[in-house]
C-alpha positions in Angstrom: -139.2 -61.7 43.8 -141.7 -59.0 43.0 -141.2 -55.3 43.3 -143.6 -55.4 46.3 -141.4 -57.9 48.1 -138.2 -56.1 47.3 -139.6 -52.8 48.5 -141.0 -54.3 51.7 -137.5 -55.7 52.5 -135.9 -52.3 52.0 -138.5 -50.7 54.2 -137.8 -53.2 57.0 -134.0 -52.6 56.6 -134.6 -48.9 56.9 -137.1 -49.2 59.8 -139.8 -47.4 57.8 -143.4 -48.0 57.0 -145.2 -47.6 53.7 -146.9 -44.6 55.2 -143.6 -43.0 55.9 -142.4 -43.7 52.4 -145.5 -42.2 50.9 -144.9 -39.0 53.0 -141.2 -38.9 52.0 -142.1 -39.4 48.3 -144.7 -36.7 48.4 -142.2 -34.2 49.9 -139.2 -35.1 47.7 -141.0 -35.8 44.3 -143.6 -33.0 44.5 -146.3 -35.5 43.7 -149.1 -36.6 45.9 -148.5 -40.2 47.2 -150.8 -42.0 49.5 -150.4 -45.3 51.3 -153.4 -46.6 49.4 -152.1 -45.6 45.9 -148.7 -47.1 46.6 -150.1 -50.2 48.1 -152.5 -50.8 45.2 -149.7 -50.3 42.6 -147.5 -52.8 44.4 -150.3 -55.4 44.9 -151.4 -55.2 41.3 -147.8 -55.1 40.0 -148.5 -51.9 38.0 -145.9 -49.6 39.5 -143.8 -48.1 36.6 -140.1 -48.9 36.7 -139.1 -45.2 36.9 -141.4 -44.6 39.8 -140.0 -47.7 41.7 -136.5 -46.4 40.9 -137.3 -43.0 42.5 -138.8 -44.7 45.6 -135.8 -46.9 46.3 -133.6 -43.9 45.7 -135.4 -42.1 48.5 -134.5 -45.0 50.7 -130.9 -44.7 49.7 -130.7 -47.6 47.2 -130.4 -48.1 43.5 -131.6 -50.8 41.2 -128.8 -52.7 39.5 -128.7 -55.4 36.9 -125.8 -57.9 37.1 -125.0 -60.7 34.7 -124.8 -64.0 36.5 
């Protein structure tokens, strides 16, 4: 799965849109986020890991690695 797909799944689980996530991120991270900028990073696959980690934390999740 891609970061885009994973984030979309979390948004659906939390009943939020990318627009709402951009607003929440702007408020909580003191950085200007727009739907377009987030969407483009996700589509191109260029979202930095630390930024993705912050976005999922806003939704109440964390990224975990587990040995299988």
